Each structure stands twice: as C-alpha cells, then as structure tokens.
Short mmCIF file of the C-alpha atoms (twelve columns), coordinates in Angstrom:
data_MODEL
# 
_entry.id   MODEL 
# 
loop_
_atom_site.group_PDB 
_atom_site.id 
_atom_site.type_symbol 
_atom_site.label_atom_id 
_atom_site.label_alt_id 
_atom_site.label_comp_id 
_atom_site.label_asym_id 
_atom_site.label_seq_id 
_atom_site.Cartn_x 
_atom_site.Cartn_y 
_atom_site.Cartn_z 
_atom_site.pdbx_PDB_model_num 
ATOM 1  C CA . MET A 1  0.000   0.000  0.000  1 
ATOM 2  C CA . PHE A 2  2.713   2.494  1.016  1 
ATOM 3  C CA . GLU A 3  6.369   2.530  2.028  1 
ATOM 4  C CA . ASP A 4  8.725   4.524  4.226  1 
ATOM 5  C CA . PHE A 5  6.047   5.586  6.711  1 
ATOM 6  C CA . GLU A 6  7.306   7.883  9.478  1 
ATOM 7  C CA . ILE A 7  5.543   9.738  12.272 1 
ATOM 8  C CA . ASN A 8  7.327   12.790 13.692 1 
ATOM 9  C CA . ARG A 9  6.114   14.473 16.858 1 
ATOM 10 C CA . LEU A 10 6.782   18.160 16.347 1 
ATOM 11 C CA . PHE A 11 6.388   20.673 19.171 1 
ATOM 12 C CA . GLU A 12 6.049   17.827 21.698 1 
ATOM 13 C CA . GLY A 13 4.708   18.987 25.048 1 
ATOM 14 C CA . THR A 14 3.224   22.218 23.696 1 
ATOM 15 C CA . VAL A 15 -0.267  23.258 22.606 1 
ATOM 16 C CA . HIS A 16 0.971   23.067 19.008 1 
ATOM 17 C CA . GLU A 17 1.867   19.379 19.290 1 
ATOM 18 C CA . HIS A 18 0.479   17.373 16.387 1 
ATOM 19 C CA . PRO A 19 1.938   14.228 14.878 1 
ATOM 20 C CA . HIS A 20 3.249   14.879 11.385 1 
ATOM 21 C CA . PHE A 21 3.856   12.020 8.987  1 
ATOM 22 C CA . SER A 22 5.392   11.234 5.648  1 
ATOM 23 C CA . LEU A 23 4.981   8.246  3.379  1 
ATOM 24 C CA . ASN A 24 5.758   7.051  -0.110 1 
ATOM 25 C CA . VAL A 25 3.100   5.674  -2.481 1 
ATOM 26 C CA . GLU A 26 4.084   4.455  -5.920 1 
ATOM 27 C CA . GLY A 27 7.207   6.628  -5.876 1 
ATOM 28 C CA . ASN A 28 5.362   9.788  -4.750 1 
ATOM 29 C CA . GLU A 29 6.022   11.318 -1.334 1 
ATOM 30 C CA . TYR A 30 3.095   12.683 0.666  1 
ATOM 31 C CA . LYS A 31 3.084   14.486 3.990  1 
ATOM 32 C CA . GLY A 32 0.439   15.546 6.443  1 
ATOM 33 C CA . MET A 33 -0.523  15.836 10.070 1 
ATOM 34 C CA . ILE A 34 -2.951  14.049 12.365 1 
ATOM 35 C CA . ASP A 35 -5.311  16.024 14.581 1 
ATOM 36 C CA . ASP A 36 -8.022  14.196 16.563 1 
ATOM 37 C CA . ASN A 37 -7.583  11.133 14.318 1 
ATOM 38 C CA . LYS A 38 -8.313  13.288 11.272 1 
ATOM 39 C CA . ILE A 39 -5.707  13.553 8.544  1 
ATOM 40 C CA . HIS A 40 -4.809  16.928 7.055  1 
ATOM 41 C CA . TRP A 41 -2.719  16.479 3.923  1 
ATOM 42 C CA . TYR A 42 -0.077  18.920 2.748  1 
ATOM 43 C CA . ASN A 43 0.425   19.569 -0.955 1 
ATOM 44 C CA . PRO A 44 0.545   17.543 -3.043 1 
ATOM 45 C CA . HIS A 45 -2.610  15.828 -1.860 1 
ATOM 46 C CA . PRO A 46 -2.732  12.124 -2.773 1 
ATOM 47 C CA . LYS A 47 -6.187  12.544 -4.345 1 
ATOM 48 C CA . GLN A 48 -4.419  14.398 -7.168 1 
ATOM 49 C CA . THR A 49 -2.758  11.157 -8.307 1 
ATOM 50 C CA . LEU A 50 -4.680  8.331  -6.578 1 
ATOM 51 C CA . ASP A 51 -8.347  7.370  -6.675 1 
ATOM 52 C CA . GLN A 52 -10.590 7.980  -3.660 1 
ATOM 53 C CA . GLU A 53 -10.669 4.291  -2.700 1 
ATOM 54 C CA . GLN A 54 -6.875  4.204  -2.425 1 
ATOM 55 C CA . VAL A 55 -6.786  7.455  -0.430 1 
ATOM 56 C CA . SER A 56 -9.430  6.151  1.996  1 
ATOM 57 C CA . ALA A 57 -7.523  2.889  2.497  1 
ATOM 58 C CA . ILE A 58 -4.276  4.781  3.112  1 
ATOM 59 C CA . GLU A 59 -5.937  7.146  5.611  1 
ATOM 60 C CA . SER A 60 -7.487  4.223  7.481  1 
ATOM 61 C CA . LYS A 61 -4.119  2.477  7.713  1 
ATOM 62 C CA . ILE A 62 -2.393  5.672  8.926  1 
ATOM 63 C CA . VAL A 63 -4.956  6.173  11.717 1 
ATOM 64 C CA . THR A 64 -4.561  2.504  12.745 1 
ATOM 65 C CA . ILE A 65 -0.756  2.732  12.845 1 
ATOM 66 C CA . TYR A 66 -0.946  6.011  14.767 1 
ATOM 67 C CA . GLY A 67 -3.373  4.499  17.294 1 
ATOM 68 C CA . ASP A 68 -1.117  1.483  17.754 1 
ATOM 69 C CA . GLN A 69 1.860   3.765  18.471 1 
ATOM 70 C CA . LEU A 70 -0.118  5.707  21.077 1 
ATOM 71 C CA . GLU A 71 -0.769  2.487  22.988 1 
ATOM 72 C CA . LYS A 72 2.969   1.776  23.339 1 
# 
C-alpha cells in the first residue's frame, strides 16, 4: 500500500503538538498531520494522483498505525 512511513512528533509537550507524517506511495512522497484522528494532507494531496478508494484505504491504515503507536 505504502512505504517509508514515518511519524514525527513536532512541538512535543506544547499546545501546538500534532503528529506529522510522511509516506511514499508508488514513488510519490506525501506528507500531512494528524489532529483528533483526522488527517490533514499537505500539498501535493494524494487525491491528485490516486483514486478515492486508495486514499481512503491509506488514511485508514495511517490512523490505525498512529493508534497502535499511542498504545505503546
């Protein structure tokens, strides 16, 4: 589905703390942030090159991975 997934915790311990992530899909790099389990994509948005079904599957997987990391 995607490769090279990373979550970075910027501004940890402050009111501006939001997990930022990056990932690679089919050779394209996408970045975004997670706020209240909602994904906010930076440009380029994956919907510009992927169909909605793929984007939904990727977002679901990201939220699952993020939730699993919170439990650790």
